[in-house]
C-alpha positions in Angstrom: -31.5 -22.3 -39.6 -30.8 -25.9 -40.7 -30.3 -27.0 -37.2 -33.9 -26.0 -36.3 -35.2 -27.7 -39.5 -33.4 -30.9 -38.6 -34.8 -30.8 -35.1 -38.3 -31.0 -36.6 -37.6 -34.6 -37.7 -38.8 -33.8 -41.1 -35.9 -34.6 -43.5 -37.5 -33.1 -46.6 -37.9 -29.8 -44.6 -34.3 -30.0 -43.4 -33.2 -30.6 -47.0 -35.3 -27.7 -48.3 -33.8 -25.4 -45.7 -30.3 -26.3 -46.9 -31.3 -25.9 -50.5 -32.8 -22.4 -49.8 -29.3 -21.3 -48.8 -27.8 -22.5 -52.2 -30.3 -21.0 -54.7 -28.8 -20.1 -58.0 -30.0 -16.4 -57.6 -30.7 -14.0 -54.8 -34.4 -14.1 -54.0 -36.4 -10.9 -53.7 -37.1 -9.5 -50.3 -40.7 -10.6 -50.6 -39.6 -14.1 -51.4 -37.2 -14.1 -48.4 -39.9 -12.9 -46.1 -42.3 -15.6 -47.4 -39.5 -18.2 -46.8 -39.0 -16.8 -43.3 -42.6 -16.9 -42.4 -43.1 -20.5 -43.4 -39.9 -21.5 -41.7 -40.7 -19.9 -38.4 -44.3 -21.3 -38.4 -42.9 -24.7 -39.3 -40.3 -24.7 -36.5 -42.0 -22.6 -33.8 -45.7 -22.4 -34.6 -47.9 -19.4 -34.1 -46.1 -16.1 -33.4 -46.9 -15.0 -29.8 -44.3 -12.2 -29.5 -45.1 -8.5 -29.6 -44.7 -6.6 -32.9 -41.4 -4.7 -33.0 -41.4 -1.0 -32.7 -41.9 1.5 -35.6 -38.2 2.0 -36.2 -37.4 -1.7 -36.5 -38.4 -2.0 -40.2 -36.8 -5.3 -40.8 -38.2 -6.8 -37.6 -41.7 -5.6 -38.4 -41.4 -7.1 -41.8 -40.3 -10.4 -40.5 -42.8 -10.4 -37.7 -45.6 -9.7 -40.3 -44.4 -12.4 -42.5 -44.5 -14.9 -39.6 -47.9 -13.7 -38.3 -49.4 -14.0 -41.7 -49.2 -17.8 -41.3 -51.0 -17.8 -37.9 -53.3 -20.9 -37.5 -51.3 -22.9 -40.1 -50.1 -26.2 -38.5 -46.4 -26.8 -38.3 -46.6 -29.7 -40.8 -48.6 -27.5 -43.3 -46.1 -24.7 -42.9 -43.3 -27.2 -43.6 -45.0 -28.5 -46.7 -45.6 -24.9 -48.0 -41.9 -24.1 -47.3 -40.8 -27.2 -49.2 -43.1 -26.3 -52.2 -41.9 -22.7 -52.2 -38.2 -23.7 -52.2 -38.8 -26.1 -55.1 -40.6 -23.2 -57.0 -37.6 -21.0 -56.4 -35.2 -23.6 -57.5 -37.1 -23.8 -60.8 -36.6 -20.2 -61.6 
């Protein structure tokens, strides 16, 4: 994950990705999905893949989290990711 963040050229985003792995508590599933959605949007852009099948619950949740950010620019998604990591660190 940190390699993909570093590849964006945004050092603050790469730092936030590293910090997200070292939070002082375990984030909830909803928080993790929100992080995932912002991260994927910030590194890849809009989700153009097919939604996983009905038995792939984790895959569908991740797909939905990423797709929820459709239309958000990579830069805006990175900024939201950084803000959210800072909010999680403050908990």
